[in-house]
C-alpha atoms as a printed R data frame, in Angstrom:
    type eleno elety resid chain resno       x       y       z
1   ATOM     1    CA   MET     A     1 149.865 123.989 181.321
2   ATOM     2    CA   ASN     A     2 148.958 127.341 179.804
3   ATOM     3    CA   HIS     A     3 148.474 127.719 176.064
4   ATOM     4    CA   ILE     A     4 149.769 131.001 174.660
5   ATOM     5    CA   SER     A     5 147.620 132.215 171.808
6   ATOM     6    CA   HIS     A     6 148.898 133.460 168.477
7   ATOM     7    CA   GLU     A     7 147.264 136.837 169.186
8   ATOM     8    CA   THR     A     8 149.184 137.189 172.447
9   ATOM     9    CA   LYS     A     9 152.459 136.358 170.695
10  ATOM    10    CA   GLN     A    10 151.748 138.993 168.051
11  ATOM    11    CA   LYS     A    11 151.032 141.651 170.689
12  ATOM    12    CA   ILE     A    12 154.276 140.880 172.515
13  ATOM    13    CA   GLU     A    13 156.266 140.995 169.282
14  ATOM    14    CA   LYS     A    14 154.703 144.329 168.326
15  ATOM    15    CA   ALA     A    15 155.374 145.805 171.786
16  ATOM    16    CA   ILE     A    16 159.058 144.787 171.614
17  ATOM    17    CA   PHE     A    17 159.416 146.140 168.073
18  ATOM    18    CA   GLU     A    18 157.952 149.503 169.123
19  ATOM    19    CA   MET     A    19 160.088 149.608 172.268
20  ATOM    20    CA   GLU     A    20 163.271 149.022 170.305
21  ATOM    21    CA   THR     A    21 162.604 152.069 168.112
22  ATOM    22    CA   THR     A    22 163.470 154.224 171.125
23  ATOM    23    CA   THR     A    23 166.480 152.403 172.587
24  ATOM    24    CA   SER     A    24 169.710 150.852 171.348
25  ATOM    25    CA   SER     A    25 169.124 147.875 173.644
26  ATOM    26    CA   GLU     A    26 167.653 144.534 172.573
27  ATOM    27    CA   LEU     A    27 164.782 142.986 174.506
28  ATOM    28    CA   VAL     A    28 164.145 139.253 174.241
29  ATOM    29    CA   ALA     A    29 160.934 137.688 175.526
30  ATOM    30    CA   VAL     A    30 161.132 134.067 176.678
31  ATOM    31    CA   VAL     A    31 158.590 131.758 178.286
32  ATOM    32    CA   THR     A    32 158.778 128.190 179.508
33  ATOM    33    CA   GLN     A    33 155.986 126.044 180.841
34  ATOM    34    CA   LYS     A    34 158.193 124.467 183.514
35  ATOM    35    CA   SER     A    35 161.807 125.030 184.548
36  ATOM    36    CA   GLY     A    36 162.534 121.959 186.628
37  ATOM    37    CA   ASP     A    37 162.034 118.216 186.637
38  ATOM    38    CA   TYR     A    38 160.917 117.452 190.173
39  ATOM    39    CA   LEU     A    39 160.557 113.677 189.872
40  ATOM    40    CA   SER     A    40 163.577 113.015 192.094
41  ATOM    41    CA   ILE     A    41 162.110 115.251 194.807
42  ATOM    42    CA   SER     A    42 158.734 113.505 194.526
43  ATOM    43    CA   LEU     A    43 160.455 110.141 194.885
44  ATOM    44    CA   LEU     A    44 162.424 111.332 197.898
45  ATOM    45    CA   ILE     A    45 159.334 112.659 199.698
46  ATOM    46    CA   THR     A    46 157.364 109.516 198.853
47  ATOM    47    CA   SER     A    47 160.167 107.234 200.054
48  ATOM    48    CA   LEU     A    48 160.579 109.050 203.345
49  ATOM    49    CA   VAL     A    49 156.862 109.018 204.076
50  ATOM    50    CA   SER     A    50 156.599 105.352 203.069
51  ATOM    51    CA   LEU     A    51 159.323 104.439 205.554
52  ATOM    52    CA   LEU     A    52 157.102 105.775 208.345
53  ATOM    53    CA   ILE     A    53 154.056 103.725 207.355
54  ATOM    54    CA   PRO     A    54 155.163 100.479 209.113
55  ATOM    55    CA   PHE     A    55 155.813 102.348 212.375
56  ATOM    56    CA   GLY     A    56 152.336 103.865 212.257
57  ATOM    57    CA   LEU     A    57 150.697 100.523 211.499
58  ATOM    58    CA   LEU     A    58 152.602  98.734 214.262
59  ATOM    59    CA   PHE     A    59 151.657 101.455 216.729
60  ATOM    60    CA   PHE     A    60 147.923 101.140 216.023
61  ATOM    61    CA   ALA     A    61 147.904  97.422 215.109
62  ATOM    62    CA   PRO     A    62 150.899  95.700 216.773
63  ATOM    63    CA   ASP     A    63 149.680  92.237 215.736
64  ATOM    64    CA   MET     A    64 149.537  93.010 212.010
65  ATOM    65    CA   GLU     A    65 151.391  90.484 209.880
66  ATOM    66    CA   ALA     A    66 154.546  91.499 208.059
67  ATOM    67    CA   LYS     A    67 152.958  90.654 204.681
68  ATOM    68    CA   ASN     A    68 150.075  93.046 205.303
69  ATOM    69    CA   ILE     A    69 152.443  95.775 206.476
70  ATOM    70    CA   TYR     A    70 154.514  95.389 203.305
71  ATOM    71    CA   GLU     A    71 151.401  95.547 201.107
72  ATOM    72    CA   ALA     A    72 150.160  98.662 202.910
73  ATOM    73    CA   GLN     A    73 153.560 100.288 202.568
74  ATOM    74    CA   LEU     A    74 153.724  99.509 198.846
75  ATOM    75    CA   LEU     A    75 150.186 100.776 198.276
76  ATOM    76    CA   GLY     A    76 150.946 103.950 200.243
77  ATOM    77    CA   PHE     A    77 154.085 104.547 198.183
78  ATOM    78    CA   MET     A    78 152.248 104.228 194.872
79  ATOM    79    CA   LEU     A    79 149.282 106.374 195.914
80  ATOM    80    CA   LEU     A    80 151.485 109.122 197.341
81  ATOM    81    CA   LEU     A    81 153.694 109.172 194.248
82  ATOM    82    CA   LEU     A    82 150.626 109.492 192.021
83  ATOM    83    CA   PHE     A    83 149.311 112.254 194.272
84  ATOM    84    CA   LEU     A    84 152.582 114.184 194.083
85  ATOM    85    CA   ASN     A    85 152.629 113.862 190.293
86  ATOM    86    CA   VAL     A    86 149.602 116.139 190.127
87  ATOM    87    CA   PRO     A    87 151.265 119.484 189.167
88  ATOM    88    CA   LYS     A    88 149.146 121.673 191.441
89  ATOM    89    CA   VAL     A    89 149.728 119.381 194.424
90  ATOM    90    CA   LEU     A    90 153.485 119.265 193.905
91  ATOM    91    CA   PHE     A    91 153.599 123.052 193.525
92  ATOM    92    CA   PHE     A    92 152.265 123.505 197.057
93  ATOM    93    CA   VAL     A    93 154.463 120.754 198.510
94  ATOM    94    CA   LEU     A    94 157.757 122.010 197.113
95  ATOM    95    CA   PRO     A    95 159.584 124.800 198.974
96  ATOM    96    CA   LYS     A    96 159.279 128.124 197.185
97  ATOM    97    CA   SER     A    97 163.082 128.402 197.221
98  ATOM    98    CA   THR     A    98 163.336 125.191 195.174
99  ATOM    99    CA   LEU     A    99 160.972 126.546 192.518
100 ATOM   100    CA   ILE     A   100 162.781 129.885 192.316
101 ATOM   101    CA   LYS     A   101 166.183 128.203 192.077
102 ATOM   102    CA   ALA     A   102 165.013 125.984 189.190
103 ATOM   103    CA   ALA     A   103 163.631 128.988 187.297
104 ATOM   104    CA   LYS     A   104 166.771 131.047 187.919
105 ATOM   105    CA   LEU     A   105 169.065 128.256 186.695
106 ATOM   106    CA   LYS     A   106 167.043 127.730 183.525
107 ATOM   107    CA   ALA     A   107 166.899 131.480 182.876
108 ATOM   108    CA   HIS     A   108 170.678 131.862 182.981
109 ATOM   109    CA   GLU     A   109 171.119 128.713 180.907
110 ATOM   110    CA   THR     A   110 168.658 130.047 178.308
111 ATOM   111    CA   PHE     A   111 170.418 133.416 178.164
112 ATOM   112    CA   ARG     A   112 173.663 131.608 177.364
113 ATOM   113    CA   ILE     A   113 172.142 129.128 174.883
114 ATOM   114    CA   LEU     A   114 170.417 131.910 172.936
115 ATOM   115    CA   GLY     A   115 173.730 133.746 172.707
116 ATOM   116    CA   LEU     A   116 172.336 136.949 174.183
117 ATOM   117    CA   GLN     A   117 175.762 137.835 175.552
118 ATOM   118    CA   LYS     A   118 177.096 138.154 172.001
119 ATOM   119    CA   THR     A   119 175.372 141.295 170.724
120 ATOM   120    CA   SER     A   120 177.663 143.988 169.331
121 ATOM   121    CA   ASN     A   121 176.928 146.504 172.110
122 ATOM   122    CA   TYR     A   122 176.304 144.037 174.986
123 ATOM   123    CA   GLN     A   123 172.882 145.557 175.595
124 ATOM   124    CA   ALA     A   124 170.601 142.538 175.508
125 ATOM   125    CA   VAL     A   125 167.910 142.109 178.151
126 ATOM   126    CA   MET     A   126 165.890 138.937 178.577
127 ATOM   127    CA   ILE     A   127 162.526 138.605 180.307
128 ATOM   128    CA   PHE     A   128 162.235 134.966 181.327
129 ATOM   129    CA   VAL     A   129 158.859 133.676 182.498
130 ATOM   130    CA   SER     A   130 158.499 130.251 184.076
131 ATOM   131    CA   LEU     A   131 154.775 129.590 184.276
132 ATOM   132    CA   TYR     A   132 154.653 126.551 186.564
133 ATOM   133    CA   GLU     A   133 157.048 128.106 189.060
134 ATOM   134    CA   GLN     A   134 155.275 131.479 188.752
135 ATOM   135    CA   SER     A   135 158.713 133.033 188.539
136 ATOM   136    CA   ILE     A   136 160.109 135.927 186.518
137 ATOM   137    CA   GLU     A   137 163.793 136.572 185.817
138 ATOM   138    CA   ILE     A   138 165.182 139.659 184.107
139 ATOM   139    CA   ILE     A   139 168.757 139.151 182.944
140 ATOM   140    CA   ALA     A   140 170.778 141.969 181.404
141 ATOM   141    CA   ASP     A   141 174.094 141.835 179.597
142 ATOM   142    CA   SER     A   142 177.187 143.635 180.879
143 ATOM   143    CA   ALA     A   143 176.668 147.087 179.320
144 ATOM   144    CA   ILE     A   144 173.215 147.363 180.847
145 ATOM   145    CA   SER     A   145 174.001 145.846 184.231
146 ATOM   146    CA   SER     A   146 176.884 148.327 184.583
147 ATOM   147    CA   LYS     A   147 174.376 151.208 184.515
148 ATOM   148    CA   ILE     A   148 171.124 149.678 185.797
149 ATOM   149    CA   ASP     A   149 171.168 147.939 189.158
150 ATOM   150    CA   ASN     A   150 169.281 144.646 189.274
151 ATOM   151    CA   ALA     A   151 167.175 146.035 192.134
152 ATOM   152    CA   LEU     A   152 165.521 148.424 189.672
153 ATOM   153    CA   TRP     A   153 163.893 145.468 187.906
154 ATOM   154    CA   GLN     A   154 162.249 144.198 191.099
155 ATOM   155    CA   SER     A   155 159.104 146.304 190.929
156 ATOM   156    CA   THR     A   156 158.479 145.073 187.370
157 ATOM   157    CA   ILE     A   157 159.112 141.479 188.460
158 ATOM   158    CA   ASP     A   158 156.729 141.743 191.420
159 ATOM   159    CA   THR     A   159 153.938 143.163 189.274
160 ATOM   160    CA   PHE     A   160 154.483 140.522 186.594
161 ATOM   161    CA   VAL     A   161 154.414 137.677 189.149
162 ATOM   162    CA   HIS     A   162 151.149 139.076 190.505
163 ATOM   163    CA   ASN     A   163 149.690 139.026 186.983
164 ATOM   164    CA   ILE     A   164 150.905 135.458 186.390
165 ATOM   165    CA   LYS     A   165 149.202 134.286 189.575
166 ATOM   166    CA   LYS     A   166 145.975 135.888 188.358
167 ATOM   167    CA   ASP     A   167 146.419 134.170 184.972
168 ATOM   168    CA   HIS     A   168 146.984 137.533 183.243
169 ATOM   169    CA   PHE     A   169 150.014 136.463 181.206
170 ATOM   170    CA   GLU     A   170 149.475 138.818 178.278
171 ATOM   171    CA   GLU     A   171 148.769 141.847 180.435
172 ATOM   172    CA   GLY     A   172 151.793 141.107 182.605
173 ATOM   173    CA   TYR     A   173 154.200 140.694 179.699
174 ATOM   174    CA   LEU     A   174 153.062 143.830 177.894
175 ATOM   175    CA   GLN     A   175 153.303 145.896 181.067
176 ATOM   176    CA   ALA     A   176 156.790 144.545 181.777
177 ATOM   177    CA   ILE     A   177 157.922 145.450 178.259
178 ATOM   178    CA   LEU     A   178 156.673 149.021 178.713
179 ATOM   179    CA   GLU     A   179 158.375 149.454 182.096
180 ATOM   180    CA   ILE     A   180 161.673 147.946 180.975
181 ATOM   181    CA   GLY     A   181 161.530 149.904 177.728
182 ATOM   182    CA   ALA     A   182 161.149 153.195 179.607
183 ATOM   183    CA   LEU     A   183 164.198 152.421 181.732
184 ATOM   184    CA   LEU     A   184 166.286 151.363 178.737
185 ATOM   185    CA   GLU     A   185 165.249 154.412 176.717
186 ATOM   186    CA   HIS     A   186 166.419 156.653 179.550
187 ATOM   187    CA   HIS     A   187 169.843 155.031 179.904
188 ATOM   188    CA   PHE     A   188 170.377 153.769 176.349
189 ATOM   189    CA   PRO     A   189 168.570 155.991 173.815
190 ATOM   190    CA   ILE     A   190 168.428 154.889 170.195
191 ATOM   191    CA   GLU     A   191 171.633 155.321 168.232
192 ATOM   192    CA   LYS     A   192 171.878 156.567 164.649
193 ATOM   193    CA   HIS     A   193 172.997 153.303 163.053
194 ATOM   194    CA   ASP     A   194 171.221 150.944 165.433
195 ATOM   195    CA   LYS     A   195 170.568 147.407 164.137
196 ATOM   196    CA   ASN     A   196 168.020 144.883 165.326
197 ATOM   197    CA   GLU     A   197 170.209 141.843 166.071
198 ATOM   198    CA   LEU     A   198 167.732 139.638 167.924
199 ATOM   199    CA   SER     A   199 164.246 138.312 167.327
200 ATOM   200    CA   ASP     A   200 161.311 140.358 168.608
201 ATOM   201    CA   GLY     A   201 159.025 137.331 168.815
202 ATOM   202    CA   LEU     A   202 158.162 135.406 171.973
203 ATOM   203    CA   ILE     A   203 160.551 132.464 172.353
204 ATOM   204    CA   GLU     A   204 159.185 129.301 173.944
205 ATOM   205    CA   VAL     A   205 161.724 126.946 175.520
């Protein structure tokens, strides 16, 4: 998994701090290495494939003894399970929809756990990055979502995902902060007695 350097964290924190001097909204940066536990899916795939091994062996070697078929099936199960436990292999085996769903579920759960729906003006926005799934979620609280359609975040999400795939995490996050900040500044300019209610630092979950 990717290690996020202290320097990168400092740059993200500084970018959020500077952004929040121009808007009354609160931006929270979150990253997770992996959103889902895919062991059950690996086991299911391995089990289904293993069930087919005896049929293949009997087709090519109809005289094979039951003991040898069982041993081959057991060996195939163990090797395939080990193979699917390699993160990069599993990533390409799993349907993209499964990866996106896991990231989306964890993003909404994280938004709730962090209490981002409890700010005084309901103007919190969270950028949630799931590195393994290569997925980005932008979740906004009610005051923001009432004025900014979720579709407006899509261009920022697409660019960020592209940067993640190229292993440009820092560049992608900083660019996303700038783009989101510009949109928030336009719709929610800084207020006279604005308070910083949430952390500006990158949160790892």
